[in-house]
C-alpha positions in Angstrom: -8.4 15.7 -14.4 -6.0 15.3 -12.0 -8.3 16.3 -9.8 -11.3 14.5 -11.1 -9.4 11.0 -11.3 -8.8 11.6 -7.7 -11.8 11.8 -6.8 -13.3 8.9 -9.1 -10.9 6.7 -7.4 -12.0 7.7 -3.5 -14.7 4.8 -2.8 -11.0 2.4 -3.1 -8.7 4.7 -0.9 -10.4 3.6 2.2 -10.1 -1.1 1.2 -6.8 0.0 0.1 -5.9 2.3 3.3 -7.1 -1.0 5.2 -5.4 -3.7 3.4 -2.0 -1.8 3.7 -2.1 -1.2 7.3 -3.2 -5.3 7.5 -0.2 -5.9 5.7 2.0 -3.8 7.9 1.1 -5.3 11.2 1.4 -8.7 9.8 4.5 -8.2 8.7 5.5 -6.9 12.5 3.7 -10.0 13.9 5.6 -11.8 11.7 9.4 -10.4 12.2 8.4 -10.8 15.7 7.7 -15.3 15.6 11.1 -15.0 13.9 13.0 -12.9 16.6 12.4 -13.5 19.9 14.0 -10.6 22.0 14.1 -7.7 19.9 15.8 -4.5 21.2 14.1 -1.2 21.3 16.4 0.2 18.2 15.6 -3.1 16.2 11.7 -2.6 17.0 11.7 1.0 15.3 13.4 -0.3 12.6 10.6 -2.9 12.3 7.7 -0.3 12.5 9.0 1.8 10.4 10.0 -0.1 7.3 7.4 -3.0 7.4 4.6 -0.4 6.0 7.7 0.6 2.9 7.3 -3.2 2.3 4.0 -3.8 2.4 3.3 -0.6 0.3 5.7 -2.3 -2.9 3.0 -5.9 -3.7 0.0 -3.3 -3.1 1.5 -1.4 -5.5 2.2 -3.7 -8.3 -1.0 -4.6 -8.0 -3.1 -1.8 -8.1 -0.9 1.1 -9.9 -1.5 -1.4 -13.6 -5.3 -2.0 -12.7 -5.9 1.6 -12.3 -3.8 2.3 -15.6 -6.0 -0.3 -17.3 -8.8 1.6 -15.9 -7.2 4.9 -17.4 -6.4 3.6 -20.7 -10.3 1.4 -20.6 -12.2 4.9 -19.9 -9.8 7.4 -22.8 -8.6 9.3 -19.3 -5.0 7.9 -19.5 -4.1 9.9 -22.2 -5.2 13.5 -20.2 -3.7 12.7 -17.1 
């Protein structure tokens, strides 16, 4: 059942991936405007942390919507 749900969401994975990538890049650019001169360790910190911070709001939107879809289809109890 989990495999079936994963395959049924395959059309949603590419837009989610693009949104995640753009949000992470946007956060890095935004932080670059806040801090004019960054050292190498600060740049690594921003590049590794910004996509993780971008994952949180996307998860708050997509997970409840996916659960609502599964409940309406009746597959939530099986997965």
